[in-house]
N, C-alpha and C positions, 0 to 999 in steps of 0.2 A: 379536599372539601371531601369526596364519595366513601375512601378509606375513614373519614371520622364520623361519617354518620355511619356508618353500617359497627362501629366500634363502641359508639355510645346508642347505637338501637334507635335513633331517630327516624331509618327507615322503616320502621314498622312494618304494616299491612300496605303497604304504595305498591303497586306497580310501577314497572320500571319505564312507562310513558307519562305516570304521574307525578314521576319524582321528577323526569327530565324538563315538564313541563314546566315545575313548580320552583323549578331552579334556574331556570331561563336560557338552560342550553342552547345552540346555537341550531337552526336547521341545517345545517351543512352539516355540522360533525352528528344532529341523531339522524338524519337520514341518507347523509350521503356515505356515513364509517359505520355509526358503532350498532345503529338497528340491521344494516346491511350484514354486517360483521359477523355477529350472532345469531341469525338466521340461516348464514351461509352453516359457522360452527354446528348449530342444533338441528338443521335442518330443517326447518317450520315457515310458515309465513310471517309477513315482517308483522304483522298486527298481535299474532301469535309472541312474541317477544316483545312488544310493549306490553302486552298482558302477564307477561313474568312477573314474580315477587325480586320488584328493584334489589333485595336483601341479595340473592340468587345468584344475580348478575355479577353486583358487585364484589359477591365471593368469590367467583369465579376468577373476574378480571385483577384483584386482589392476590389470589394463589397465584395464579398462571404468568401473569405480567408483572408483577411485581416482588413477591417475598419467592416465586423462584421460578424455574426456565418452565417449558414444555419438552417433552422427550418425546420422538416417535420410535417405536419400538419398527426396526431393521425386519423387513419378512412379513410384515402385517400383522392382522389377526391371526391368519395359522399359524403365523411362529408361537402366537402368545397362546392359543389355546396347546400346542405343542407342549409348551413349555410347564403351565400349569395343571397338564396331564399326567406329564412324565412319572412321576410318581405313583399312580393310580394303577392297584394290581390288577382289578379285571374292569374289561372297556367292552362294553355291544354296541355298537356302533347300528344304526338303521333297524332297530326293534321297534314293532308297531304297537304301541298300547290302546288298549279300548276304555281299560274304566282304570280309575284311584280309588280305592275306598278303605276306610281306617275299619280294623278286626282286631278288636282288642287290644291288645297290646304289641301287634304289629300293622304293619298297612298292607294290603295285601293291592296285586299290580296286575289285571287281566290282560292278556296281552293279545291280539288278534287272529289267532289261531287258539285260542280257549283257553291256553295254559295260565295258571294262578301262582305267583310267587309271592312271598313274604318277604320285608325288609323292616327293619326297626323305622327307618324313617325313609322318607319322599321328599326330597326337593324337584319344585318346580323349577325349572330355565328356562323360563320361556314366557311369553308376549302374556299380560295379564287377561286380558280377552280373549286367550286360548284356553285357560283352564278350567274353567269352569264346566266344557265340553269332558273335560274327563273325570274330573273331582266327583266321584258321584254322590257324594251323602258331604257335599259344604255348606257351611252352618250361614244362619243369616247374616251373619255379621261376615263371614271370608266373605259371600256373595255382594256385599253391599262393598266390602274395600275393593274386591275385583273388579266392579260394573264401576266402581268410581275415577278406575282409570283410564283417560279417555285417549284416542290416537286419531294421529293427521295422515294422511297417505303422503308419501314422499316420493316422485318418480326419477330413479335414476337408469343412465344409458351409459353403458361399454360400446365405444367406435372408435373406429379410425379417420373421421372426419376434421380434419383441421378449419373448416366455414366456421365452427363452433367455440373457437380459438381468436384472441387479437389476430385483427387486419395482419399487424405487423410482427412475424415472428420474434424480434427482438425485445417482446415486451410480450414473449409469452415464460408464467412464470408455474412456480408447482403448481397453485392453485390462483387460477381466473376468475376474477368477478367481471359480469354485466348485470347493468341495474336499467330497469324498466320502466318508465309511471305508469305501464299498460299491467303491469304485471307486481304481483304484491309479495312474491320470492323471486332475489338474484335467482341468475344462472349462476352456477359455479364449476367450473371446467377446472377437472385435476389431469396435470401430466403426468402421466404416469411415471414415463421413462427417466423424468428427473426425482422421483421419488425409491424408485425400487431399481437397485442396480440389476438386478436377472435381466429388467429392460433396457438397458441404457441404451443397445445398439439396435433394439427393433425400429419395427415402421411406429411412426407417432401412436400413441396408445392412450384415450381418454377417456373419464368418467367424469361424466357430465350428470347435474343436481338439476330437476327442474328445466330442460333445454327449453329455449321459447326459439328455439329456432330448430326443424327437423331435421335431422343427421340424415344425409343421403343412404337408404335402405341398404344398398347393398355394402357399406362401412358399419351397418350397424354387429356388434359381436351379443349383445343381451341387451334386453329391454327390460325391466319389471320395478315395482310400484311397492315402495316398503310402507312400514308403518313406523312410526317415531312419538314417543310419550307425549301430552298434550301438560307442562308445567303453568299451574296460577295459582293464586295467593288461598283456594280448596286445596292443593295439594301436601302444604305440609301436613293439615288436621287426619287426611289420610294414611302421609305414612306415620305418623305417632300410631294410628288405631293398628295397623301392619306389625309395628314394633310390640305393640302390647299381647295381638295373639302371638309371636316367635317367642317371648316372653312366659308364656304359659309353661306350668312345671310339664306337667305330661304330653307336651307338642309333641307329634311326628310326621306334621305334613307345613314345609315349609316351601315362600317362596321367591325367589331374587332373580335380581334383571336392570336393567338400570333404571324401572320405572321405579324400584324398591329403595335406593338410598336419594338423603338428600341429595339437593343440586341441580345441576343440567344432566339431563338424562345418555349420558354416553358410556364409552365403553366401561371408561374405568370405574364409572358408577356401577356396574354389574358387577363388575369385582371385588368392589365396597361391598356390595349388599351379600355377593356373593362368602366374603369373609366373616360379616356379620352374624350371618345364617349357621357358617361353621361353629363359629365360637359360642352360636345359641346353643346348637347340639353336643357342643364338647360338654358345655357347661351342665348341661339336662343327663350327659352320662355320668357325668364326675358325683352329681348330684346323688343318680341313681346306686351307684358303687360303692356312695357312704351311709345310705340309706338303712 
């Protein structure tokens, strides 16, 4: 039913919550399966999932679970970064930047030590809410687009405390959900040993998102707060404005990240947006050569 609604466009400008209510899906399916599953995938609150465009969730579900399979990169994000950067000739890691500003037919970057370097183009591969602190000459439209991207904080803890896992070890899975009426987010504990071969014989290692129970302090390895982009009905219009910016003939400053591509803002969305930016830069360079 939902794939058909997606195909014929009847999902329209409806949120997921509105669609599920209108189609009379059972509360068990909605509140105990679908909403918590996507709250875990997106690492956002259950209410944020209800506010998602229904079409975005339907497209993800259709692509990931019906039309194809979901693949996981062995080695995690670091392995992906190494593979993507393998053919990059010059890499400078840890270079601290104070300011980025367009300068005629180049973009000037002022380093923390005062040095200024010029480049043909600059790509901001960071969160939207961090760019304006660096981009000194942001236009009104750029400011509007970037400020329209909202974020929600999520707590992630790396630890060795098995108390945050199911009480019966035979129930442990690679990903473990706990729901509570007292919390608007599921607690998701990832059993790292089951996912990464290099940790198979190490002591139990867990990554818990939104812990409902505090792990023992002596078993905490890292406790951090991350930010995830919020997706709602206004997101698509903002993405179209961003695409219009990137299509400008003399464009030299570009933005990419999980927030800058249609769909759920996951790692693959960030890669898709980076590819789109690379194509835009390549197209601009081709035009310059033929002009």
